[in-house]
N, C-alpha and C positions, 0 to 999 in steps of 0.2 A: 204305350197305351194307344189305342185307336183314337182319333180326333172325334170329340163329341160323344164318347160314349158313357153314359152315366151309370150308376151303380145298378139301376131297375133293368137297364137295357142288358148289361153283361149278365145279370141273374136269369133274363129272360131266355139270353141265348145260351145259356148253359142248361136250360131245360130243353133246348132244341135237340139235345143228344140222349135224352129219355124217350125213345121210340116215336110213337105218334105225335108226340108234341114238337115235332120239328117245324111245323107251320107257325108256331106262336110268334117268334121274332118277325116274320112277314106281315102278320096280320097287326102287330102293334108298332113296329118300328120300320122307318125307311132308311136305307143306307146299305153301304157296301158290307159293313160289319155284321149287321144281323141277317144279311142275305148270305154271307160266307158261311156263317154258323147253321143256318138252316139248312144250306145245300151239305154241308158235312154231316148234319144230323141226319138227313135223308140218304146220303150214302151209306151211313153206318146201318140205318135200319134195312137197307136193299142188301148190305152184305150179310145181314142177320136172315132175312128171309131165303137168299140164295143158299146160304150156308145149310139153313134148316131142311129145304127141299132136298139139296143134293146128300145129306147125311140120310134123309128116309129113304131115297132111292137106293142108294148105296146099301142100307140097313136092312134092305130086302135080302140081299144074297150074303153081303159080307159085315154080319154084325159089329164084330170087334173093329173093324176098318172104321165105320160109321162113328164108333164111340170114341175112337182115338181123334178122328177129324172134328168131331163135335168139341172135345176137350180141347185141342190145340185152337180150333176157331174161338171158342168162349175166352182163352187167355188173350188172342188177339183182340177181340172185341173189347174185353175189359180194359187193355192198356188204351186202345184208341178213346174210348169213352172217357176215361180218367184224363187223358192228355186233351180232348177237347173240352171238357168241363173247366179243368183248370185253365187253360188259355184263354177260353171265353170270359172266366171270371177275372182274370188279369188284364183283361182288354187288349189281348193279342189275338193274331190269327196264325194258325199253324197248319199246313195242308198236309192231310193223312199221307203216307204212301200209298201207293196204286189206287185205292178208291178215292183219295182226295183230288184225284185229277178229273172225277167224273163232275161234269157242270150238268146237273138234274135240273136246277132252277135257273132259268135265264132271267 
């Protein structure tokens, strides 16, 4: 468990993975743990937006390809969402593969 992370902080950090609520840990808490999960939540949101735009553009010409890409991307996002929520509730940090390396919040 991360040092000094209480139950409320862990719950708020879990909420960071639910789309636009990524900023909540930054507003309510100071520290590496909340910043880490806010950054991961924002990275997941950016991944979703990029995937949605990409599928929309591809869908103009290749509907089946876009649907398949959306389906696969949805599975990946669901797995990352569950990993993020569970690790934050346990008071741990787990850097997502590929998108976890993005440091969007300094």
